[in-house]
N, C-alpha and C positions, 0 to 999 in steps of 0.2 A: 449283840451288836446290830442285828437286823431290827429288833425292837426299838433301839435307840434311834436308828435311821428313820424308822417309820414315824416315830414321835416328832422328830425334827421335821420331816415333810408335812406332817399334819399341822404343826405350828406354823410353817411357811404358808400353807394353804389358808389357814385361818387369817393370818395377817393380810395376805393378798386380798382375801375376801372382804375384810374390814376396810382395807384401803379403797377397794373398788367401790364398796358400799358408801363410804364417806365422801370420796372425791370424785367418783365416776360421773355422777350426774352433774357435779359442778363443772368438771372438765367439758362435758358435752354441752352443757348451758353456756359456758364461756366461749367455746368454739362457735356455737350457733349465734351467740350475741356479736362475736367479732365479725363473723361473715356478714350477718345482716346489717350491722352497724356500718361496715365499710361499704356495702352496696348503697345504703341510705345516704352516706356521706357523698358518694360519687354522683348519686341522683340529685342531691340538693345543689352540688357544684354545677352540674350540667343545667339544671333548671334556672339557677341564678345567672348563668352566662347568657341563656336565651332571653330571660327577662331584661338583663342589662342591654343586650344588643337591640331589643325592641324599643327600648327607652332612648336609643341613639346616644348612648354614653360613649365617651372617649375610648377607642379600642385599647389604648394603653392601660386604661384603668380596669377593664373587665377581668383579665387573668389575675391581677393583684387582689381585687375584692373577693372573687371566687375562691382564690387559693387560701385567703385568711379564713373564710367560713368553713372550708373543707378541713383545715387543720384544727380549727376550734372543735368541730364535731368529732374528730378523731381523738382529741384530748379528752373529751367527755366520755367517749367510748372506752378508752383504755382505763380511765378512772373507774367505770362501772364494772369492767372485767376483773380488776384487782380487788374490788369490793366483794365479788362472788367468792373469792378464795380467803376472805377474812383479813386481808392486808389493810392496815391502817393507812388511808390515803392522805390523812391530815398531815402526818409527819413526812410522808413522801413529797407532798406538795411543798412543805417548808423547805425540805433539803433541795428540791429542784429550784425553789425561789432564790435560796442562798447561792446555789451554783450559777443561776442566771445572773444574780447581782455581780458576782465575781467576773464572769464573762463579759458582762456590760461594761465594767470598769476597765477591762483590758482591751475592749473594742469600742472605745468612746468615739473615735473619729469615724468608724464604719457605721455605728448606730446613729451618729449625728447625720451622716449622708443619707441613711435609711429614712430617718424621720423626716428629713427635708424632702426627700423624694416622695414620701406619702403626702406631705403638704402640697407639693407641686401638682400631684396627680389629682388631689381633692379639689383645690381652689383654682387650678388651671389658670395661672397668669398668662401662659402662653401655650400653644399647641404645636404640633409637628407642622413645619412649613412656615412657621412665622419668622420674621426677621426681628431679632431682639439684640439689645445690648445689655449684658449682665456679666458681673464678676470681671470687668475690664475686658470682655470679649464681645465682639460684634459678629453676628452671622445668622444664617438660617438654621432653624431647629431641625436636626436630623432625626434625633431619638430622645425620648425622655425615659430614662431608665430608673430603677429603684435607688441605685447609688450614684449615678452620674447622668449628666445631660450632654449629648453630642451635638456639636454645631459645626456647620460648613461656612468658612469665611468668604466674603466676596471674591478672593482670589482662589477659592476652592481648596483651602487647607482645612482638614478636619481636626477639630479641637474637642477633647473630652474634659469637661469641667465637673468637679465634685458637686453634688447637689447642695451641700452646706454652703459652698461659696455662692452659689446661684441664688438660693433662698434668703441668704443672709445679707444680700446687697440690694441696691436699687435696681429694678428691672425696667428697662424701656422696651416696650413692644411697638414697633413701628407698623405693624400689619393690622392691629386690631381695628382701628378707626378707618372708615372708608376714604376720608379726605385728609389732605395734609396741607400745610401752608409752607410755601417755599420763601425762605428768608434770603434776600440778596442785598448787598450793600454795594452801591454804585457811587464812585467819586467823580465830581466834576470840578472844573477849575473855578477859582474865585471870580474870574472875569466873565464866566458864562451866566446866562440868563436862567435862574433857577425855575421860573415858571415855564420857560420854553422847554427845559430839560424834563421837568415833570410831565408835561403834556405829551411829549415825545415818547416817553416811557409808558405812559397809560395807553397811548395809541397802540404800542407794540403788544401790550397785554391784552387789549380788547380785540385785537386782530387774531389772536391764537385761541382756537376752539377748546384747547385743553384747560385754559384758564376759567375757572368757575365764576359766574356772575354774582353768586351769593355764597359766602360773604364777598363783598366787593373788594377788588384789589386796592392795595394802599401804596401811595408814594408820598413820602414825607421826609423832611430834613431831619437827619439822625444826629449829626454833629458837625461842628466846624473844626475840621482836623487841621494838622499842621500844613499839609500841602494841598487839601482839597475839601470841598463841601460834600459831606457824606449823605447820600439819600438811601433811606430804607425802602426797598421794593418788596412787597409782600402779597403775592398772588396765591390763591388757593387752587388746588387740583386734586384729582383722584390719586390714590396711593400708587396705582400702576403708572401714572404719568410723572411721577416726582422727579426721577433723575433725568429722563429725556428732556422734560421741560426745562429743568434747570440749566442744562447744557445749551439748549437752543436759545433761551432768554439771554444768557450771557453774551452770546455771539450777536443775536439780533439787536439787543439794546445798544452794544458798542457801535455797530455799524450805523444804526439810525441816529444816535447822538452825533456822531461824526459828520453825517450827512446834513444834520440840522445846524451845524457850525459849533457844536459843543466839543470839549475835549475832555479826555480821561487822563489826568495828570499822574506822573509818578512821583515818588518822594524826591524832594530836592532841598538843598540848603544854600542860603546865601552867604558868600564869604566876603567880608570887607577888609581891604588891606589898607593900612595907614603907613605912610612913609615917615620915618623917624629921622629928624635932622639934628 
């Protein structure tokens, strides 16, 4: 009985010795590779972040790009570790690819928002703080995320819009250009002198320092409407002065036209009555 027990113990020791000899160095090598690889991945991510900050890249884009590089390095690292143990990584990659395809089909909407977020961060049609009109929403950009864009409307309502809706529609950025044109339509009576009205409006425009001399402001007849002669008034100004100038011009032009003897008519209809005998 003791001889049998000693024989089993000897076989166990031999088996353990073979396992340690066969796999011990591989396990140690894999652990060393894993530790060093993770350190290298973190160092690459940190270096990339510093380089992107020095290049004055959009702060929103820096974590995204450095994160992609970090996880790509980790993926290569895990593949190398599995290869040390003789695991066929080709079939594993194929399985992961098939699983990723299935997950992608189930998350089409989310992935669409993700890809649109990448495009917004890369091409940057707008940045945080810009005033834009996109996906039927107008407001200041508060945050550009990977899946959604957050806007604050002029009446301070926060709206979160999926990135696929933003990137898939026409985007109007009112902040990018330094100057904007203020388009006003002023109506005068058919009895008024058009030349006098135009000169009066031009005098108002030239007297306001916020109106830019180049391009020169324009006053021209736009249409002969039902109840008035419509004049296009188009001064240029800086983007910061757009709304204050618009409000002030509407008031100033009305007062100066009335002082010059012109009138701003309201819609009216003529009713003709015929007596039937």
